[in-house]
One Martini backbone bead per residue (centre of mass of N, CA, C, O) as a GRO file, in nm:
protein
  460
    1MET     BB    1   0.880  -0.565  20.222
    2LYS     BB    2   0.874  -0.639  20.530
    3LYS     BB    3   1.074  -0.413  20.607
    4ARG     BB    4   0.887  -0.181  20.526
    5VAL     BB    5   0.646  -0.240  20.702
    6PHE     BB    6   0.793  -0.240  20.979
    7ALA     BB    7   0.896   0.051  20.952
    8VAL     BB    8   0.629   0.175  20.969
    9LEU     BB    9   0.541   0.053  21.247
   10MET     BB   10   0.862   0.060  21.368
   11ALA     BB   11   1.120   0.270  21.326
   12SER     BB   12   1.298   0.219  21.603
   13VAL     BB   13   1.326  -0.081  21.508
   14THR     BB   14   1.410  -0.396  21.417
   15VAL     BB   15   1.326  -0.654  21.232
   16ALA     BB   16   1.416  -0.868  21.429
   17GLY     BB   17   1.269  -0.763  21.677
   18LEU     BB   18   0.986  -0.783  21.564
   19LEU     BB   19   0.974  -1.093  21.501
   20ALA     BB   20   1.012  -1.159  21.802
   21GLY     BB   21   0.801  -0.974  21.940
   22CYS     BB   22   0.538  -1.035  21.716
   23GLY     BB   23   0.556  -1.328  21.593
   24GLY     BB   24   0.692  -1.366  21.339
   25GLY     BB   25   0.586  -1.646  21.149
   26ASN     BB   26   0.325  -1.722  21.248
   27ASP     BB   27  -0.029  -1.809  21.251
   28GLY     BB   28  -0.185  -1.563  21.405
   29GLY     BB   29  -0.240  -1.662  21.674
   30SER     BB   30  -0.257  -1.673  22.032
   31GLY     BB   31  -0.085  -1.931  22.153
   32GLN     BB   32  -0.327  -2.098  22.236
   33SER     BB   33  -0.480  -2.354  22.337
   34GLU     BB   34  -0.804  -2.434  22.317
   35ASN     BB   35  -0.794  -2.527  22.661
   36ALA     BB   36  -0.682  -2.291  22.782
   37GLU     BB   37  -0.630  -2.096  23.029
   38GLU     BB   38  -0.731  -1.805  23.139
   39GLY     BB   39  -0.657  -1.521  23.236
   40LYS     BB   40  -0.664  -1.238  23.485
   41VAL     BB   41  -0.568  -1.032  23.262
   42ILE     BB   42  -0.681  -0.746  23.072
   43ASN     BB   43  -0.519  -0.570  22.818
   44ILE     BB   44  -0.612  -0.227  22.729
   45TYR     BB   45  -0.542  -0.020  22.452
   46SER     BB   46  -0.555   0.340  22.460
   47TRP     BB   47  -0.629   0.714  22.432
   48ASN     BB   48  -0.902   0.680  22.592
   49ASP     BB   49  -1.236   0.646  22.754
   50GLU     BB   50  -1.453   0.562  22.550
   51PHE     BB   51  -1.461   0.247  22.566
   52ARG     BB   52  -1.484   0.216  22.869
   53THR     BB   53  -1.754   0.354  22.920
   54ARG     BB   54  -1.918   0.167  22.742
   55LEU     BB   55  -1.844  -0.109  22.868
   56GLU     BB   56  -1.940  -0.039  23.153
   57ALA     BB   57  -2.245   0.020  23.066
   58VAL     BB   58  -2.306  -0.264  22.867
   59TYR     BB   59  -2.149  -0.488  22.979
   60PRO     BB   60  -2.263  -0.771  23.150
   61GLU     BB   61  -1.972  -0.865  23.306
   62VAL     BB   62  -1.973  -0.623  23.483
   63GLU     BB   63  -1.903  -0.530  23.824
   64SER     BB   64  -1.637  -0.317  23.848
   65THR     BB   65  -1.478   0.006  23.936
   66SER     BB   66  -1.233   0.186  23.985
   67ASP     BB   67  -1.205   0.505  24.087
   68ASP     BB   68  -0.967   0.565  23.856
   69GLY     BB   69  -1.044   0.375  23.594
   70THR     BB   70  -0.811   0.130  23.553
   71VAL     BB   71  -1.018  -0.095  23.675
   72THR     BB   72  -1.203  -0.379  23.558
   73THR     BB   73  -1.437  -0.599  23.698
   74LEU     BB   74  -1.549  -0.907  23.654
   75LYS     BB   75  -1.772  -1.167  23.749
   76ASP     BB   76  -1.505  -1.384  23.732
   77GLY     BB   77  -1.243  -1.185  23.829
   78THR     BB   78  -1.154  -1.042  23.604
   79GLU     BB   79  -0.915  -0.797  23.482
   80ILE     BB   80  -0.922  -0.474  23.356
   81HIS     BB   81  -0.657  -0.307  23.205
   82TRP     BB   82  -0.601   0.037  23.152
   83VAL     BB   83  -0.409   0.171  22.875
   84ILE     BB   84  -0.338   0.518  22.861
   85ASN     BB   85  -0.247   0.711  22.575
   86PRO     BB   86  -0.188   0.982  22.395
   87ASN     BB   87  -0.213   1.087  22.065
   88GLN     BB   88  -0.023   1.299  22.091
   89ASP     BB   89   0.264   1.286  21.924
   90GLY     BB   90   0.242   0.960  21.903
   91VAL     BB   91   0.231   0.816  22.183
   92TYR     BB   92   0.042   0.574  22.156
   93GLN     BB   93   0.194   0.425  21.930
   94GLN     BB   94   0.460   0.398  22.068
   95LYS     BB   95   0.361   0.227  22.314
   96LEU     BB   96   0.234   0.007  22.155
   97ASP     BB   97   0.480  -0.082  21.987
   98GLU     BB   98   0.653  -0.168  22.231
   99ALA     BB   99   0.463  -0.386  22.333
  100LEU     BB  100   0.445  -0.553  22.080
  101MET     BB  101   0.744  -0.623  22.065
  102ASN     BB  102   0.717  -0.772  22.370
  103GLN     BB  103   0.487  -0.995  22.358
  104ALA     BB  104   0.638  -1.283  22.353
  105ASP     BB  105   0.797  -1.217  22.648
  106ALA     BB  106   0.562  -1.164  22.809
  107ALA     BB  107   0.385  -1.172  23.065
  108ALA     BB  108   0.064  -1.270  23.086
  109ASP     BB  109  -0.025  -0.997  23.254
  110ASP     BB  110   0.133  -0.807  23.019
  111LYS     BB  111  -0.025  -0.863  22.781
  112ILE     BB  112  -0.179  -0.788  22.500
  113ASP     BB  113  -0.529  -0.818  22.407
  114ILE     BB  114  -0.627  -0.519  22.350
  115PHE     BB  115  -0.663  -0.284  22.078
  116LEU     BB  116  -0.666   0.043  21.938
  117SER     BB  117  -0.784   0.213  21.641
  118GLU     BB  118  -0.769   0.432  21.371
  119THR     BB  119  -0.830   0.498  21.059
  120ASP     BB  120  -0.562   0.650  20.984
  121TYR     BB  121  -0.402   0.364  21.128
  122VAL     BB  122  -0.515   0.073  21.092
  123TYR     BB  123  -0.337  -0.057  20.861
  124LYS     BB  124  -0.080  -0.089  21.026
  125TYR     BB  125  -0.219  -0.337  21.202
  126THR     BB  126  -0.368  -0.518  20.963
  127ASP     BB  127  -0.125  -0.610  20.852
  128ALA     BB  128  -0.016  -0.923  20.804
  129GLU     BB  129   0.302  -0.873  20.828
  130ALA     BB  130   0.292  -0.762  21.113
  131GLY     BB  131   0.119  -0.958  21.318
  132VAL     BB  132  -0.083  -0.805  21.559
  133ALA     BB  133  -0.366  -0.877  21.432
  134MET     BB  134  -0.609  -1.085  21.451
  135PRO     BB  135  -0.806  -1.289  21.314
  136LEU     BB  136  -1.135  -1.347  21.383
  137THR     BB  137  -1.140  -1.648  21.318
  138ASP     BB  138  -0.928  -1.727  21.550
  139LEU     BB  139  -1.167  -1.661  21.769
  140GLY     BB  140  -1.463  -1.755  21.620
  141ILE     BB  141  -1.525  -1.530  21.410
  142ASP     BB  142  -1.780  -1.472  21.168
  143PRO     BB  143  -1.833  -1.210  20.963
  144GLU     BB  144  -2.070  -1.320  20.785
  145THR     BB  145  -2.255  -1.371  21.052
  146ASP     BB  146  -2.180  -1.205  21.315
  147LEU     BB  147  -2.136  -0.930  21.107
  148ALA     BB  148  -2.386  -0.880  20.901
  149ASP     BB  149  -2.497  -0.590  21.033
  150GLN     BB  150  -2.275  -0.436  20.931
  151TYR     BB  151  -2.101  -0.206  20.790
  152ASP     BB  152  -1.908  -0.266  20.523
  153PHE     BB  153  -1.686  -0.026  20.559
  154THR     BB  154  -1.593  -0.136  20.841
  155LYS     BB  155  -1.482  -0.411  20.739
  156THR     BB  156  -1.278  -0.307  20.531
  157THR     BB  157  -1.108  -0.139  20.736
  158ALA     BB  158  -1.041  -0.407  20.916
  159SER     BB  159  -0.878  -0.509  20.671
  160ASP     BB  160  -0.676  -0.661  20.473
  161ARG     BB  161  -0.575  -0.700  20.149
  162ASP     BB  162  -0.731  -1.004  20.169
  163GLY     BB  163  -0.998  -0.962  20.357
  164VAL     BB  164  -0.905  -0.996  20.643
  165GLN     BB  165  -1.043  -0.970  20.945
  166ARG     BB  166  -0.882  -0.758  21.237
  167GLY     BB  167  -1.156  -0.613  21.325
  168SER     BB  168  -1.378  -0.390  21.518
  169THR     BB  169  -1.683  -0.194  21.555
  170TRP     BB  170  -1.930   0.024  21.718
  171GLN     BB  171  -1.870   0.256  21.501
  172CYS     BB  172  -1.984   0.524  21.311
  173CYS     BB  173  -1.884   0.824  21.089
  174PRO     BB  174  -2.100   0.997  20.951
  175GLY     BB  175  -2.124   1.281  20.756
  176VAL     BB  176  -2.236   1.614  20.812
  177LEU     BB  177  -2.441   1.912  20.812
  178VAL     BB  178  -2.381   2.172  21.052
  179TYR     BB  179  -2.623   2.423  21.151
  180ARG     BB  180  -2.741   2.746  21.187
  181ARG     BB  181  -3.057   2.844  21.243
  182ASP     BB  182  -3.043   3.161  21.246
  183ILE     BB  183  -2.902   3.188  20.975
  184ALA     BB  184  -3.097   3.045  20.799
  185LYS     BB  185  -3.333   3.238  20.851
  186ASP     BB  186  -3.193   3.495  20.749
  187VAL     BB  187  -3.120   3.387  20.447
  188PHE     BB  188  -3.379   3.157  20.383
  189GLY     BB  189  -3.633   3.169  20.601
  190THR     BB  190  -3.513   2.886  20.707
  191ASP     BB  191  -3.449   2.565  20.924
  192ASP     BB  192  -3.502   2.346  20.747
  193PRO     BB  193  -3.339   2.059  20.663
  194ALA     BB  194  -3.441   2.009  20.380
  195THR     BB  195  -3.404   2.282  20.257
  196VAL     BB  196  -3.106   2.317  20.320
  197GLY     BB  197  -3.021   2.054  20.173
  198GLU     BB  198  -3.071   2.187  19.890
  199LYS     BB  199  -2.838   2.419  19.939
  200VAL     BB  200  -2.605   2.149  19.991
  201LYS     BB  201  -2.609   1.886  19.787
  202ASP     BB  202  -2.365   2.026  19.638
  203TRP     BB  203  -2.099   2.202  19.539
  204ASP     BB  204  -2.233   2.393  19.345
  205THR     BB  205  -2.466   2.477  19.529
  206LEU     BB  206  -2.295   2.573  19.763
  207LYS     BB  207  -2.160   2.802  19.621
  208GLY     BB  208  -2.419   2.971  19.586
  209THR     BB  209  -2.482   2.978  19.897
  210ALA     BB  210  -2.218   3.127  19.975
  211GLU     BB  211  -2.304   3.396  19.843
  212GLU     BB  212  -2.543   3.448  20.021
  213LEU     BB  213  -2.398   3.449  20.296
  214LYS     BB  214  -2.206   3.681  20.228
  215ALA     BB  215  -2.420   3.900  20.178
  216LYS     BB  216  -2.494   3.864  20.510
  217GLY     BB  217  -2.196   3.810  20.669
  218TYR     BB  218  -2.108   3.512  20.608
  219TYR     BB  219  -1.981   3.197  20.667
  220THR     BB  220  -1.979   2.879  20.570
  221PHE     BB  221  -1.689   2.824  20.686
  222ALA     BB  222  -1.412   2.839  20.881
  223SER     BB  223  -1.225   2.625  20.711
  224TYR     BB  224  -1.041   2.452  20.487
  225ALA     BB  225  -1.032   2.198  20.676
  226ASP     BB  226  -1.339   2.116  20.676
  227THR     BB  227  -1.324   1.965  20.371
  228PHE     BB  228  -1.109   1.743  20.354
  229ARG     BB  229  -1.274   1.475  20.439
  230VAL     BB  230  -1.440   1.461  20.187
  231TYR     BB  231  -1.220   1.428  19.982
  232GLY     BB  232  -1.036   1.208  20.123
  233ASN     BB  233  -1.280   0.980  20.127
  234ASN     BB  234  -1.290   0.984  19.778
  235ILE     BB  235  -1.063   0.845  19.689
  236SER     BB  236  -0.929   0.595  19.443
  237GLU     BB  237  -0.643   0.591  19.585
  238PRO     BB  238  -0.384   0.541  19.758
  239TRP     BB  239  -0.120   0.696  19.872
  240VAL     BB  240  -0.001   0.399  19.912
  241ALA     BB  241   0.085   0.129  19.761
  242ASP     BB  242   0.135  -0.189  19.769
  243GLY     BB  243   0.487  -0.223  19.747
  244GLU     BB  244   0.539   0.090  19.765
  245THR     BB  245   0.735   0.427  19.763
  246THR     BB  246   0.483   0.609  19.645
  247VAL     BB  247   0.338   0.905  19.648
  248LYS     BB  248  -0.008   0.957  19.548
  249ILE     BB  249  -0.187   1.219  19.424
  250ASP     BB  250  -0.499   1.289  19.424
  251PRO     BB  251  -0.707   1.479  19.244
  252LEU     BB  252  -0.898   1.554  19.489
  253ILE     BB  253  -0.673   1.692  19.656
  254MET     BB  254  -0.635   1.920  19.447
  255ASP     BB  255  -0.923   2.025  19.452
  256TRP     BB  256  -0.905   2.124  19.745
  257VAL     BB  257  -0.693   2.337  19.692
  258LYS     BB  258  -0.840   2.500  19.473
  259ASN     BB  259  -1.109   2.551  19.634
  260SER     BB  260  -0.992   2.676  19.897
  261LYS     BB  261  -0.865   2.921  19.757
  262GLU     BB  262  -1.124   3.022  19.638
  263TRP     BB  263  -1.296   3.051  19.896
  264LEU     BB  264  -1.101   3.232  20.048
  265ASP     BB  265  -1.092   3.470  19.837
  266ALA     BB  266  -1.419   3.505  19.842
  267GLY     BB  267  -1.512   3.478  20.162
  268TYR     BB  268  -1.637   3.188  20.265
  269LEU     BB  269  -1.392   3.201  20.462
  270ASP     BB  270  -1.210   3.232  20.756
  271LYS     BB  271  -0.895   3.375  20.768
  272THR     BB  272  -0.847   3.340  21.093
  273VAL     BB  273  -0.880   3.026  21.033
  274LYS     BB  274  -0.629   2.770  21.110
  275GLY     BB  275  -0.779   2.505  21.087
  276GLN     BB  276  -0.801   2.268  21.356
  277PHE     BB  277  -0.808   2.238  21.687
  278ASN     BB  278  -0.831   2.538  21.784
  279ASP     BB  279  -0.918   2.836  21.912
  280ASP     BB  280  -1.045   2.969  21.663
  281TRP     BB  281  -1.229   2.715  21.586
  282ASN     BB  282  -1.385   2.707  21.849
  283LYS     BB  283  -1.503   2.999  21.836
  284ALA     BB  284  -1.663   2.945  21.563
  285MET     BB  285  -1.890   2.793  21.760
  286GLY     BB  286  -2.001   3.040  21.865
  287SER     BB  287  -2.237   3.294  21.898
  288SER     BB  288  -2.040   3.525  21.764
  289SER     BB  289  -2.033   3.388  21.508
  290LYS     BB  290  -2.031   3.377  21.129
  291VAL     BB  291  -2.077   3.068  21.109
  292PHE     BB  292  -2.276   2.832  20.966
  293ALA     BB  293  -2.081   2.559  20.929
  294PHE     BB  294  -2.017   2.200  20.969
  295LEU     BB  295  -1.822   1.906  20.909
  296LEU     BB  296  -1.960   1.628  21.078
  297PRO     BB  297  -1.975   1.388  21.300
  298PRO     BB  298  -2.111   1.271  21.579
  299TRP     BB  299  -1.868   1.332  21.763
  300GLY     BB  300  -1.840   1.634  21.673
  301VAL     BB  301  -2.102   1.725  21.802
  302ASP     BB  302  -2.059   1.621  22.111
  303PHE     BB  303  -1.726   1.683  22.151
  304THR     BB  304  -1.709   1.979  22.001
  305LEU     BB  305  -1.955   2.163  21.955
  306SER     BB  306  -2.103   2.166  22.229
  307PRO     BB  307  -1.873   2.272  22.418
  308ASN     BB  308  -1.846   2.554  22.233
  309TRP     BB  309  -2.125   2.628  22.300
  310ASP     BB  310  -2.287   2.950  22.436
  311GLY     BB  311  -2.587   2.899  22.380
  312ASP     BB  312  -2.871   2.790  22.302
  313THR     BB  313  -3.056   2.538  22.289
  314GLY     BB  314  -3.127   2.445  21.949
  315ALA     BB  315  -2.926   2.608  21.730
  316TRP     BB  316  -2.899   2.336  21.582
  317ALA     BB  317  -2.843   2.145  21.273
  318VAL     BB  318  -2.906   1.878  21.040
  319THR     BB  319  -2.766   1.757  20.721
  320ASN     BB  320  -2.675   1.709  20.432
  321PRO     BB  321  -2.408   1.664  20.244
  322PRO     BB  322  -2.235   1.722  19.941
  323GLN     BB  323  -2.087   1.456  20.046
  324GLU     BB  324  -2.003   1.153  20.122
  325TYR     BB  325  -1.869   1.064  20.457
  326ASN     BB  326  -1.589   0.974  20.665
  327TRP     BB  327  -1.489   1.040  21.032
  328GLY     BB  328  -1.347   0.793  21.161
  329GLY     BB  329  -1.282   0.550  21.407
  330SER     BB  330  -1.293   0.266  21.628
  331TYR     BB  331  -1.071  -0.018  21.666
  332ILE     BB  332  -1.089  -0.357  21.753
  333HIS     BB  333  -0.820  -0.569  21.876
  334ALA     BB  334  -0.661  -0.871  21.865
  335ALA     BB  335  -0.378  -0.974  22.017
  336THR     BB  336  -0.118  -1.121  21.944
  337GLY     BB  337  -0.079  -1.344  22.227
  338THR     BB  338  -0.314  -1.378  22.381
  339ASP     BB  339  -0.456  -1.516  22.704
  340ASN     BB  340  -0.778  -1.407  22.613
  341PRO     BB  341  -0.967  -1.517  22.370
  342GLU     BB  342  -1.262  -1.542  22.497
  343HIS     BB  343  -1.289  -1.264  22.610
  344VAL     BB  344  -1.233  -1.111  22.354
  345LYS     BB  345  -1.464  -1.231  22.186
  346ASP     BB  346  -1.698  -1.133  22.375
  347ILE     BB  347  -1.637  -0.832  22.354
  348ILE     BB  348  -1.660  -0.791  22.051
  349LEU     BB  349  -1.944  -0.896  22.018
  350ALA     BB  350  -2.093  -0.716  22.236
  351MET     BB  351  -1.967  -0.430  22.116
  352THR     BB  352  -2.023  -0.485  21.770
  353ALA     BB  353  -2.309  -0.699  21.733
  354ASP     BB  354  -2.516  -0.604  21.940
  355LYS     BB  355  -2.796  -0.426  21.896
  356ASP     BB  356  -2.899  -0.354  22.181
  357THR     BB  357  -2.633  -0.252  22.297
  358LEU     BB  358  -2.596  -0.030  22.062
  359LEU     BB  359  -2.852   0.127  22.129
  360LYS     BB  360  -2.766   0.215  22.405
  361VAL     BB  361  -2.528   0.377  22.313
  362SER     BB  362  -2.682   0.578  22.139
  363LYS     BB  363  -2.872   0.684  22.365
  364ASP     BB  364  -2.626   0.761  22.581
  365TYR     BB  365  -2.395   0.881  22.353
  366LEU     BB  366  -2.467   0.929  22.034
  367ASP     BB  367  -2.382   0.702  21.870
  368PHE     BB  368  -2.313   0.565  21.558
  369THR     BB  369  -2.378   0.246  21.516
  370ASN     BB  370  -2.297  -0.111  21.390
  371THR     BB  371  -2.608  -0.137  21.276
  372VAL     BB  372  -2.832  -0.130  21.040
  373SER     BB  373  -3.098  -0.190  21.186
  374GLY     BB  374  -3.064  -0.008  21.425
  375MET     BB  375  -3.047   0.267  21.271
  376GLU     BB  376  -3.313   0.244  21.144
  377GLU     BB  377  -3.467   0.257  21.413
  378ALA     BB  378  -3.360   0.530  21.509
  379ALA     BB  379  -3.460   0.702  21.262
  380ALA     BB  380  -3.777   0.619  21.366
  381ASP     BB  381  -3.706   0.734  21.673
  382ASP     BB  382  -3.787   1.002  21.881
  383THR     BB  383  -3.590   0.908  22.133
  384TYR     BB  384  -3.322   1.001  21.945
  385ALA     BB  385  -3.325   1.280  22.012
  386SER     BB  386  -3.185   1.608  22.024
  387GLU     BB  387  -3.146   1.872  22.232
  388PHE     BB  388  -2.922   2.026  22.090
  389LEU     BB  389  -3.108   1.994  21.806
  390GLY     BB  390  -3.409   2.068  21.887
  391GLY     BB  391  -3.531   1.756  21.851
  392GLN     BB  392  -3.354   1.617  21.650
  393ASN     BB  393  -3.313   1.337  21.438
  394ALA     BB  394  -3.000   1.256  21.320
  395TYR     BB  395  -3.036   0.963  21.205
  396GLU     BB  396  -3.186   1.041  20.948
  397TYR     BB  397  -2.890   1.146  20.828
  398TYR     BB  398  -2.683   0.930  20.887
  399ALA     BB  399  -2.781   0.672  20.758
  400PRO     BB  400  -2.757   0.739  20.452
  401VAL     BB  401  -2.464   0.798  20.454
  402ALA     BB  402  -2.361   0.519  20.550
  403GLU     BB  403  -2.489   0.356  20.307
  404ASN     BB  404  -2.290   0.537  20.094
  405ILE     BB  405  -2.019   0.455  20.176
  406GLN     BB  406  -1.683   0.472  20.037
  407ILE     BB  407  -1.399   0.372  20.130
  408ALA     BB  408  -1.100   0.462  20.131
  409PRO     BB  409  -0.809   0.371  20.049
  410LEU     BB  410  -0.556   0.215  20.230
  411SER     BB  411  -0.272   0.301  20.441
  412ALA     BB  412   0.019   0.319  20.645
  413TYR     BB  413   0.032   0.661  20.561
  414ASP     BB  414  -0.214   0.833  20.621
  415LEU     BB  415  -0.165   1.011  20.866
  416GLY     BB  416   0.081   1.171  20.748
  417CYS     BB  417  -0.047   1.268  20.486
  418VAL     BB  418  -0.283   1.431  20.600
  419GLU     BB  419  -0.116   1.614  20.793
  420LEU     BB  420   0.113   1.725  20.592
  421PHE     BB  421  -0.057   1.836  20.373
  422GLN     BB  422  -0.215   2.047  20.539
  423ASN     BB  423   0.027   2.193  20.643
  424SER     BB  424   0.163   2.285  20.381
  425PHE     BB  425  -0.106   2.431  20.252
  426SER     BB  426  -0.158   2.628  20.479
  427ASP     BB  427   0.075   2.815  20.399
  428TYR     BB  428  -0.058   2.887  20.118
  429PHE     BB  429  -0.324   3.004  20.218
  430GLN     BB  430  -0.156   3.226  20.406
  431GLY     BB  431   0.104   3.331  20.216
  432ASN     BB  432   0.390   3.204  20.302
  433VAL     BB  433   0.371   3.035  20.028
  434ASP     BB  434   0.391   2.886  19.742
  435PHE     BB  435   0.283   2.626  19.559
  436ASP     BB  436   0.560   2.485  19.501
  437LYS     BB  437   0.654   2.499  19.804
  438ALA     BB  438   0.436   2.324  19.921
  439LYS     BB  439   0.519   2.073  19.768
  440GLU     BB  440   0.805   2.060  19.872
  441ASN     BB  441   0.736   2.042  20.176
  442PHE     BB  442   0.590   1.768  20.155
  443GLU     BB  443   0.820   1.599  20.038
  444THR     BB  444   1.002   1.640  20.286
  445ALA     BB  445   0.817   1.553  20.519
  446ILE     BB  446   0.743   1.261  20.425
  447LYS     BB  447   1.037   1.158  20.424
  448GLU     BB  448   1.094   1.215  20.721
  449ARG     BB  449   0.870   1.033  20.837
  450TYR     BB  450   0.929   0.829  20.569
  451PRO     BB  451   1.222   0.704  20.459
  452ASP     BB  452   1.101   0.493  20.228
  453ILE     BB  453   1.031   0.722  20.075
  454THR     BB  454   1.105   0.830  19.721
  455GLU     BB  455   0.825   0.956  19.618
  456VAL     BB  456   0.625   1.214  19.452
  457GLN     BB  457   0.313   1.213  19.285
  458TRP     BB  458   0.155   1.436  19.057
  459PRO     BB  459  -0.092   1.550  18.902
  460GLU     BB  460  -0.160   1.689  18.576
   0.00000   0.00000   0.00000
C-alpha cells in the first residue's frame, strides 16, 4: 500500500528515496525541538503569485517586498522566498515533489516551509503515508477551535483519510451561474437575478430554458466542459478508493456524458467551442458571442470572465446554479521538516482564520473567503458589490451555495481522472470516435498516467 501511494506521489523516484527524502516513518512533526531557534528563510512553493499578493497586502508582519516579487521581508528580518513554478504540464508538482524528496537532507535555508496545493490534487499531499504535510495540531493549531468558523467542506478537503487536517485555505470556491443581462432581457424580459434563478434552478428546468434561448438564437453554455465540475463535484464515491487500484466511474459522470451529448446535438451548446481555457472558449465570453451563461466560481468571474469581456461594465450578473458545486481552492500546507514552525503557524492562522483579515481580502480581491460569519456579513453589505456585475453583491449568491456544498470524496488520482476523462470524451462529442472507443481511450490514458491502476469499472 505504501509503495502504491508513494508511486502516485512521485512516480519518478524509488520508494526508498522517498522514505529517506520525505522523512517517511517519522512522527510527522517539524523535526524541531519545541524551543529551537527559527530559521531566517521561509521557502514557500506555489504555482502563481495569488497567495503572495494577498499575504503582502494583509499579513501584518510584512515589512517590504523586493522589486521582482521573489523575496518578502518580515518585520523580524525573516525573509520569505517565493518559489514559483507553473501548473502547466505538471511542472509545479514535479518541482515540488523533487524538493520534498530532498527535504530531510536540505540545508535549513533550503527546506520547504510552506507549499500550496489545489483541490484536484490536494489529497496526494495530505495522505498520511506520504508524510509531507504536517498535521495542523503539530503546529499547535486546533482545527476545532482555531478554525471553527471555516466552511466544513474546506476542512474536509484538507484532511487525510483519518480526518486529520493537514492544510488550510483562505478561500472557498462556490460555483454560481453567471449570465449576460442583455440576453436575459431579450429572452425572458428581465435580467433580475431572482427571476433568472427560477429559470435555471435545476437541470430539468434549465433544459426547458435552454429551448427558449435556442429559439432566440442563443446558446445556454459555450461548451460541454462547462457543466463537468457540477457533476464531478457531486459524485458519491472517489475515483479510486483508498487501498485499491481500480478506477470506478460514478454514475453521475456518465450522466454528464449522456446529457452533454444530448445538449450538444440539440443546439444548446456551441459546437465550435471544444473544452475550456482555449481561444474559442475565451471568445465565447466576448460581446459578440451568443452564449448566455457560464458556470463559474468567484475566481472564474474575476480572473477569467472579466478579462475576456470587451463590452460595457455591468453586462453580467450572477444567480444560483442548477446544483451546488465547488470548483477549485488553494490549500496551504506546512511542510514536514520545516525549520520555521512558529512562523508557519502564524501565517496559516493569520491568512486562513482571521475574519477581519479575510474580509479585507474579499473586499480588495473579490475572493470568497473562508469564514462563515465573515461571508454572511459580506452578503448583507452593499460595499461588497461588484462594478463588473453592475453593482450586484455576488456574495448573496455565493454564500448559500457554500453552505450547502458537500465536497466530493477525494483521491490521489483526481487530477488525472478529471483531465483524461474529459479529453477522451471530448473526442466522442466532436464525432472523432464512437462511445466505446472513448471509453477504451480513457482506460488506456489513465493506465499510462498511473501505471499502478489495473482496472476501470463502468456503471451498468
